[in-house]
A tleap script that builds the chain and sets N, CA, C and O, in Angstrom:
source leaprc.protein.ff14SB
mol = sequence {
  NMET TYR GLY GLU VAL ALA THR THR SER SER
  HIE GLU LEU ALA MET ILE VAL ARG GLU PRO
  VAL GLY VAL ILE ALA ALA ILE VAL PRO TRP
  ASN PHE PRO LEU LEU LEU THR CYS TRP LYS
  LEU GLY PRO ALA LEU ALA ALA GLY ASN SER
  VAL ILE LEU LYS PRO SER GLU LYS SER PRO
  LEU SER ALA ILE ARG LEU ALA GLY LEU ALA
  LYS LYS GLN ALA CYS ARG MET VAL CCYS
}
set mol.1.N position { -68.653 -39.624 -68.063 }
set mol.1.CA position { -67.553 -39.449 -69.009 }
set mol.1.C position { -67.535 -37.780 -69.080 }
set mol.1.O position { -66.725 -37.191 -69.796 }
set mol.2.N position { -68.466 -37.124 -68.300 }
set mol.2.CA position { -68.620 -35.554 -68.444 }
set mol.2.C position { -68.045 -35.099 -66.743 }
set mol.2.O position { -68.474 -35.750 -65.790 }
set mol.3.N position { -67.279 -34.202 -66.574 }
set mol.3.CA position { -66.915 -33.616 -66.012 }
set mol.3.C position { -67.545 -33.138 -64.657 }
set mol.3.O position { -68.364 -32.219 -64.687 }
set mol.4.N position { -67.166 -33.772 -63.375 }
set mol.4.CA position { -68.258 -33.558 -62.464 }
set mol.4.C position { -67.570 -32.729 -61.040 }
set mol.4.O position { -66.387 -32.820 -60.716 }
set mol.5.N position { -68.359 -32.120 -60.488 }
set mol.5.CA position { -67.959 -30.864 -59.150 }
set mol.5.C position { -68.171 -31.870 -58.050 }
set mol.5.O position { -69.287 -32.331 -57.811 }
set mol.6.N position { -67.117 -32.195 -57.402 }
set mol.6.CA position { -66.925 -32.581 -56.277 }
set mol.6.C position { -67.436 -31.594 -55.079 }
set mol.6.O position { -67.258 -30.453 -55.505 }
set mol.7.N position { -67.989 -31.538 -53.778 }
set mol.7.CA position { -68.301 -31.204 -52.827 }
set mol.7.C position { -67.618 -31.076 -51.951 }
set mol.7.O position { -67.359 -31.984 -51.162 }
set mol.8.N position { -67.048 -29.618 -51.869 }
set mol.8.CA position { -65.828 -29.264 -50.892 }
set mol.8.C position { -66.012 -28.104 -50.308 }
set mol.8.O position { -67.073 -27.610 -50.689 }
set mol.9.N position { -65.385 -27.375 -49.466 }
set mol.9.CA position { -65.504 -26.293 -48.863 }
set mol.9.C position { -65.943 -24.915 -49.601 }
set mol.9.O position { -65.920 -24.954 -50.831 }
set mol.10.N position { -66.377 -23.594 -48.929 }
set mol.10.CA position { -67.263 -22.815 -49.964 }
set mol.10.C position { -65.936 -21.711 -50.952 }
set mol.10.O position { -66.082 -20.834 -51.803 }
set mol.11.N position { -64.687 -22.333 -50.288 }
set mol.11.CA position { -63.731 -21.492 -51.223 }
set mol.11.C position { -62.496 -22.453 -52.076 }
set mol.11.O position { -61.394 -22.183 -52.553 }
set mol.12.N position { -63.341 -23.710 -51.975 }
set mol.12.CA position { -62.427 -24.384 -53.067 }
set mol.12.C position { -63.386 -24.824 -53.992 }
set mol.12.O position { -64.600 -24.629 -53.926 }
set mol.13.N position { -62.593 -25.600 -55.098 }
set mol.13.CA position { -63.316 -26.302 -56.049 }
set mol.13.C position { -62.581 -27.063 -56.570 }
set mol.13.O position { -61.503 -26.690 -57.032 }
set mol.14.N position { -63.079 -28.561 -56.627 }
set mol.14.CA position { -62.798 -30.040 -56.974 }
set mol.14.C position { -63.474 -30.494 -57.924 }
set mol.14.O position { -64.702 -30.496 -57.838 }
set mol.15.N position { -62.550 -31.188 -59.516 }
set mol.15.CA position { -63.445 -31.303 -60.479 }
set mol.15.C position { -63.006 -32.703 -60.569 }
set mol.15.O position { -61.859 -33.070 -60.317 }
set mol.16.N position { -64.083 -33.560 -60.984 }
set mol.16.CA position { -63.692 -34.747 -61.071 }
set mol.16.C position { -63.480 -35.053 -62.756 }
set mol.16.O position { -64.259 -34.625 -63.608 }
set mol.17.N position { -62.574 -35.670 -62.976 }
set mol.17.CA position { -62.368 -35.534 -65.209 }
set mol.17.C position { -62.156 -37.154 -64.957 }
set mol.17.O position { -61.438 -37.510 -64.024 }
set mol.18.N position { -62.674 -37.939 -65.645 }
set mol.18.CA position { -62.013 -39.427 -66.308 }
set mol.18.C position { -61.165 -38.942 -67.463 }
set mol.18.O position { -61.508 -37.967 -68.132 }
set mol.19.N position { -59.910 -39.716 -67.727 }
set mol.19.CA position { -59.281 -39.630 -68.970 }
set mol.19.C position { -59.204 -41.053 -69.286 }
set mol.19.O position { -59.423 -42.073 -68.633 }
set mol.20.N position { -58.774 -40.786 -70.646 }
set mol.20.CA position { -58.581 -42.732 -70.926 }
set mol.20.C position { -57.203 -43.132 -70.041 }
set mol.20.O position { -56.359 -42.398 -69.527 }
set mol.21.N position { -57.333 -44.698 -70.078 }
set mol.21.CA position { -56.032 -45.295 -69.317 }
set mol.21.C position { -55.233 -45.155 -70.361 }
set mol.21.O position { -54.117 -44.648 -70.246 }
set mol.22.N position { -55.866 -45.726 -71.858 }
set mol.22.CA position { -54.136 -45.978 -72.766 }
set mol.22.C position { -55.113 -47.432 -73.362 }
set mol.22.O position { -56.332 -47.484 -73.528 }
set mol.23.N position { -54.071 -48.522 -73.594 }
set mol.23.CA position { -54.352 -49.557 -74.369 }
set mol.23.C position { -55.181 -50.560 -73.077 }
set mol.23.O position { -54.918 -50.672 -71.879 }
set mol.24.N position { -55.763 -50.900 -73.534 }
set mol.24.CA position { -56.726 -51.998 -72.817 }
set mol.24.C position { -56.789 -53.410 -73.631 }
set mol.24.O position { -57.176 -53.630 -74.779 }
set mol.25.N position { -56.254 -54.318 -72.600 }
set mol.25.CA position { -56.481 -55.682 -73.567 }
set mol.25.C position { -57.361 -56.503 -72.948 }
set mol.25.O position { -57.516 -56.653 -71.736 }
set mol.26.N position { -57.952 -57.046 -73.879 }
set mol.26.CA position { -59.529 -58.271 -73.395 }
set mol.26.C position { -58.926 -59.214 -74.441 }
set mol.26.O position { -58.395 -59.242 -75.551 }
set mol.27.N position { -59.400 -60.098 -73.235 }
set mol.27.CA position { -59.436 -61.523 -73.471 }
set mol.27.C position { -60.779 -62.549 -73.313 }
set mol.27.O position { -61.182 -63.018 -72.248 }
set mol.28.N position { -61.315 -62.754 -74.546 }
set mol.28.CA position { -62.560 -62.994 -74.520 }
set mol.28.C position { -62.659 -65.008 -74.779 }
set mol.28.O position { -62.172 -65.586 -75.751 }
set mol.29.N position { -63.205 -65.506 -73.935 }
set mol.29.CA position { -63.390 -66.898 -73.861 }
set mol.29.C position { -64.220 -67.460 -75.247 }
set mol.29.O position { -64.686 -67.068 -76.317 }
set mol.30.N position { -64.104 -68.260 -74.693 }
set mol.30.CA position { -64.956 -69.067 -76.502 }
set mol.30.C position { -66.551 -68.984 -76.045 }
set mol.30.O position { -67.376 -68.508 -76.825 }
set mol.31.N position { -66.782 -69.280 -75.256 }
set mol.31.CA position { -68.499 -69.212 -75.120 }
set mol.31.C position { -68.768 -67.918 -75.177 }
set mol.31.O position { -68.026 -67.018 -74.783 }
set mol.32.N position { -69.805 -67.806 -75.654 }
set mol.32.CA position { -70.660 -66.362 -76.118 }
set mol.32.C position { -69.879 -65.161 -76.521 }
set mol.32.O position { -70.176 -64.036 -76.121 }
set mol.33.N position { -68.792 -65.429 -77.385 }
set mol.33.CA position { -67.605 -64.591 -77.929 }
set mol.33.C position { -67.891 -62.956 -78.412 }
set mol.33.O position { -67.134 -62.001 -78.236 }
set mol.34.N position { -69.213 -62.965 -79.065 }
set mol.34.CA position { -69.392 -61.683 -79.558 }
set mol.34.C position { -70.277 -60.854 -78.261 }
set mol.34.O position { -70.246 -59.649 -78.009 }
set mol.35.N position { -70.918 -61.747 -77.682 }
set mol.35.CA position { -71.480 -60.839 -76.126 }
set mol.35.C position { -70.634 -60.126 -75.439 }
set mol.35.O position { -70.882 -59.010 -74.983 }
set mol.36.N position { -69.015 -61.059 -75.266 }
set mol.36.CA position { -68.296 -60.857 -74.275 }
set mol.36.C position { -67.237 -59.922 -74.827 }
set mol.36.O position { -66.502 -59.180 -74.175 }
set mol.37.N position { -67.304 -60.138 -76.563 }
set mol.37.CA position { -66.286 -58.856 -76.896 }
set mol.37.C position { -67.214 -56.987 -77.002 }
set mol.37.O position { -66.819 -55.824 -76.919 }
set mol.38.N position { -68.438 -57.611 -77.201 }
set mol.38.CA position { -68.818 -56.492 -77.121 }
set mol.38.C position { -69.070 -55.736 -75.610 }
set mol.38.O position { -69.236 -54.521 -75.494 }
set mol.39.N position { -69.065 -56.603 -74.597 }
set mol.39.CA position { -69.484 -56.279 -73.181 }
set mol.39.C position { -67.556 -55.569 -72.694 }
set mol.39.O position { -67.174 -54.780 -71.829 }
set mol.40.N position { -66.993 -56.179 -73.521 }
set mol.40.CA position { -65.231 -55.628 -73.077 }
set mol.40.C position { -65.113 -54.022 -73.872 }
set mol.40.O position { -64.606 -53.010 -73.389 }
set mol.41.N position { -65.731 -54.176 -75.178 }
set mol.41.CA position { -65.386 -53.296 -76.415 }
set mol.41.C position { -66.131 -52.056 -75.683 }
set mol.41.O position { -65.412 -51.230 -75.119 }
set mol.42.N position { -67.546 -51.885 -75.666 }
set mol.42.CA position { -68.193 -50.963 -75.425 }
set mol.42.C position { -67.719 -49.729 -74.122 }
set mol.42.O position { -67.184 -48.672 -74.459 }
set mol.43.N position { -67.969 -50.014 -72.834 }
set mol.43.CA position { -67.255 -49.393 -72.087 }
set mol.43.C position { -65.444 -48.667 -72.295 }
set mol.43.O position { -65.004 -47.552 -72.015 }
set mol.44.N position { -64.857 -49.743 -72.824 }
set mol.44.CA position { -63.076 -49.405 -73.432 }
set mol.44.C position { -63.230 -47.892 -74.435 }
set mol.44.O position { -62.697 -46.792 -74.293 }
set mol.45.N position { -64.106 -48.363 -75.372 }
set mol.45.CA position { -64.082 -47.539 -77.066 }
set mol.45.C position { -64.604 -46.278 -76.208 }
set mol.45.O position { -63.962 -45.234 -76.090 }
set mol.46.N position { -65.938 -46.543 -75.592 }
set mol.46.CA position { -66.635 -44.856 -75.155 }
set mol.46.C position { -65.861 -43.901 -74.111 }
set mol.46.O position { -66.169 -42.709 -74.096 }
set mol.47.N position { -64.652 -44.490 -73.050 }
set mol.47.CA position { -64.085 -44.065 -72.831 }
set mol.47.C position { -62.775 -43.369 -73.416 }
set mol.47.O position { -62.066 -42.533 -72.855 }
set mol.48.N position { -62.645 -43.877 -74.570 }
set mol.48.CA position { -61.365 -43.081 -75.658 }
set mol.48.C position { -60.296 -44.024 -75.621 }
set mol.48.O position { -59.186 -43.665 -76.013 }
set mol.49.N position { -60.541 -45.534 -75.073 }
set mol.49.CA position { -59.454 -45.938 -75.268 }
set mol.49.C position { -58.558 -46.738 -76.044 }
set mol.49.O position { -59.093 -46.405 -77.102 }
set mol.50.N position { -57.405 -47.719 -76.520 }
set mol.50.CA position { -57.689 -48.064 -77.674 }
set mol.50.C position { -57.751 -49.896 -76.884 }
set mol.50.O position { -57.692 -50.063 -75.666 }
set mol.51.N position { -57.834 -50.673 -77.560 }
set mol.51.CA position { -58.452 -52.022 -77.236 }
set mol.51.C position { -57.651 -53.033 -78.125 }
set mol.51.O position { -57.874 -53.122 -79.332 }
set mol.52.N position { -56.649 -53.839 -77.442 }
set mol.52.CA position { -56.093 -55.214 -77.995 }
set mol.52.C position { -57.359 -56.083 -77.959 }
set mol.52.O position { -58.116 -55.905 -77.005 }
set mol.53.N position { -57.693 -57.036 -78.921 }
set mol.53.CA position { -58.773 -57.798 -78.586 }
set mol.53.C position { -57.973 -59.709 -79.148 }
set mol.53.O position { -57.517 -60.140 -80.207 }
set mol.54.N position { -58.195 -60.340 -77.693 }
set mol.54.CA position { -56.944 -61.768 -78.281 }
set mol.54.C position { -58.835 -62.269 -77.818 }
set mol.54.O position { -59.478 -61.918 -76.828 }
set mol.55.N position { -59.242 -63.129 -78.920 }
set mol.55.CA position { -60.206 -64.108 -78.893 }
set mol.55.C position { -59.877 -65.514 -78.696 }
set mol.55.O position { -58.699 -65.592 -79.044 }
set mol.56.N position { -60.244 -66.582 -78.354 }
set mol.56.CA position { -60.201 -67.808 -78.223 }
set mol.56.C position { -59.734 -68.270 -79.491 }
set mol.56.O position { -59.935 -67.713 -80.571 }
set mol.57.N position { -59.199 -69.160 -79.321 }
set mol.57.CA position { -58.777 -69.724 -80.615 }
set mol.57.C position { -59.740 -71.096 -81.356 }
set mol.57.O position { -59.514 -71.719 -82.394 }
set mol.58.N position { -60.895 -71.242 -80.322 }
set mol.58.CA position { -61.980 -71.794 -80.480 }
set mol.58.C position { -62.951 -71.448 -81.352 }
set mol.58.O position { -63.586 -72.133 -82.154 }
set mol.59.N position { -62.991 -70.022 -81.032 }
set mol.59.CA position { -63.878 -69.393 -82.136 }
set mol.59.C position { -63.621 -67.566 -82.491 }
set mol.59.O position { -64.086 -66.554 -81.967 }
set mol.60.N position { -62.681 -67.789 -83.603 }
set mol.60.CA position { -62.338 -66.320 -83.993 }
set mol.60.C position { -62.859 -65.660 -84.864 }
set mol.60.O position { -62.579 -64.489 -85.119 }
set mol.61.N position { -63.990 -66.601 -85.632 }
set mol.61.CA position { -64.682 -66.260 -86.562 }
set mol.61.C position { -65.621 -64.726 -86.311 }
set mol.61.O position { -65.849 -63.944 -87.234 }
set mol.62.N position { -66.135 -64.492 -84.724 }
set mol.62.CA position { -66.951 -63.419 -84.613 }
set mol.62.C position { -66.182 -62.292 -84.246 }
set mol.62.O position { -66.724 -61.187 -84.228 }
set mol.63.N position { -64.880 -62.437 -83.923 }
set mol.63.CA position { -63.660 -61.201 -83.857 }
set mol.63.C position { -63.280 -60.385 -85.113 }
set mol.63.O position { -63.150 -59.188 -85.365 }
set mol.64.N position { -63.142 -61.716 -85.890 }
set mol.64.CA position { -62.933 -61.299 -87.436 }
set mol.64.C position { -63.944 -60.379 -87.991 }
set mol.64.O position { -63.756 -59.268 -88.487 }
set mol.65.N position { -65.179 -61.103 -87.806 }
set mol.65.CA position { -66.230 -60.472 -88.297 }
set mol.65.C position { -66.724 -59.268 -87.766 }
set mol.65.O position { -67.593 -58.763 -88.476 }
set mol.66.N position { -66.457 -58.674 -86.786 }
set mol.66.CA position { -66.818 -57.527 -86.109 }
set mol.66.C position { -65.720 -56.793 -86.203 }
set mol.66.O position { -65.850 -55.725 -85.605 }
set mol.67.N position { -64.386 -56.977 -86.865 }
set mol.67.CA position { -63.113 -56.412 -86.613 }
set mol.67.C position { -63.418 -55.446 -88.339 }
set mol.67.O position { -63.128 -54.299 -88.680 }
set mol.68.N position { -64.128 -56.609 -89.082 }
set mol.68.CA position { -64.162 -56.152 -90.437 }
set mol.68.C position { -65.447 -55.329 -90.755 }
set mol.68.O position { -65.462 -54.664 -91.792 }
set mol.69.N position { -66.479 -55.335 -89.959 }
set mol.69.CA position { -67.643 -54.001 -89.507 }
set mol.69.C position { -66.655 -53.015 -89.191 }
set mol.69.O position { -66.356 -52.285 -90.135 }
set mol.70.N position { -66.060 -52.804 -88.083 }
set mol.70.CA position { -65.548 -51.692 -87.526 }
set mol.70.C position { -64.488 -51.024 -88.471 }
set mol.70.O position { -64.154 -49.870 -88.203 }
set mol.71.N position { -63.884 -51.710 -89.651 }
set mol.71.CA position { -63.077 -51.444 -90.376 }
set mol.71.C position { -63.649 -50.640 -91.810 }
set mol.71.O position { -63.154 -49.637 -92.325 }
set mol.72.N position { -64.893 -51.446 -92.285 }
set mol.72.CA position { -65.816 -50.979 -93.259 }
set mol.72.C position { -66.668 -49.434 -92.641 }
set mol.72.O position { -67.101 -48.531 -93.356 }
set mol.73.N position { -66.712 -49.492 -91.395 }
set mol.73.CA position { -67.572 -48.094 -90.721 }
set mol.73.C position { -66.607 -47.054 -90.958 }
set mol.73.O position { -66.889 -46.067 -91.638 }
set mol.74.N position { -65.132 -47.286 -90.263 }
set mol.74.CA position { -64.109 -45.990 -90.333 }
set mol.74.C position { -64.174 -45.963 -91.372 }
set mol.74.O position { -65.152 -45.227 -91.500 }
set mol.75.N position { -63.742 -46.320 -92.760 }
set mol.75.CA position { -63.420 -46.355 -94.214 }
set mol.75.C position { -65.325 -45.428 -94.483 }
set mol.75.O position { -65.300 -44.636 -95.425 }
set mol.76.N position { -66.152 -45.490 -94.052 }
set mol.76.CA position { -67.069 -44.884 -94.315 }
set mol.76.C position { -66.742 -43.373 -94.009 }
set mol.76.O position { -66.709 -42.357 -94.703 }
set mol.77.N position { -66.520 -43.642 -92.712 }
set mol.77.CA position { -66.567 -42.019 -91.929 }
set mol.77.C position { -65.728 -41.267 -92.406 }
set mol.77.O position { -66.025 -40.075 -92.331 }
set mol.78.N position { -64.382 -41.612 -93.072 }
set mol.78.CA position { -63.157 -41.080 -93.396 }
set mol.78.C position { -63.665 -40.831 -94.784 }
set mol.78.O position { -63.826 -39.645 -95.073 }
set mol.79.N position { -63.887 -41.536 -95.500 }
set mol.79.CA position { -64.418 -41.617 -96.783 }
set mol.79.C position { -65.267 -40.596 -97.581 }
set mol.79.O position { -65.644 -40.864 -98.721 }
savepdb mol mol.pdb
quit
């Protein structure tokens, strides 16, 4: 996530900067719902992107619980 300096000639400077892409859509299957959700959320949120999560209709409770924990933590940070 930090800027890196790319190798160039002596009179030039090139910097590699990674920026958020925007909104990320994460579609999670029914098997291992919490593991795969965290696998997709972690890198996207670390890069500064927003995430829209679409859990499987067969296993929505883990996503609901994770959203509740995120909301609780966000309220704790703001209040």
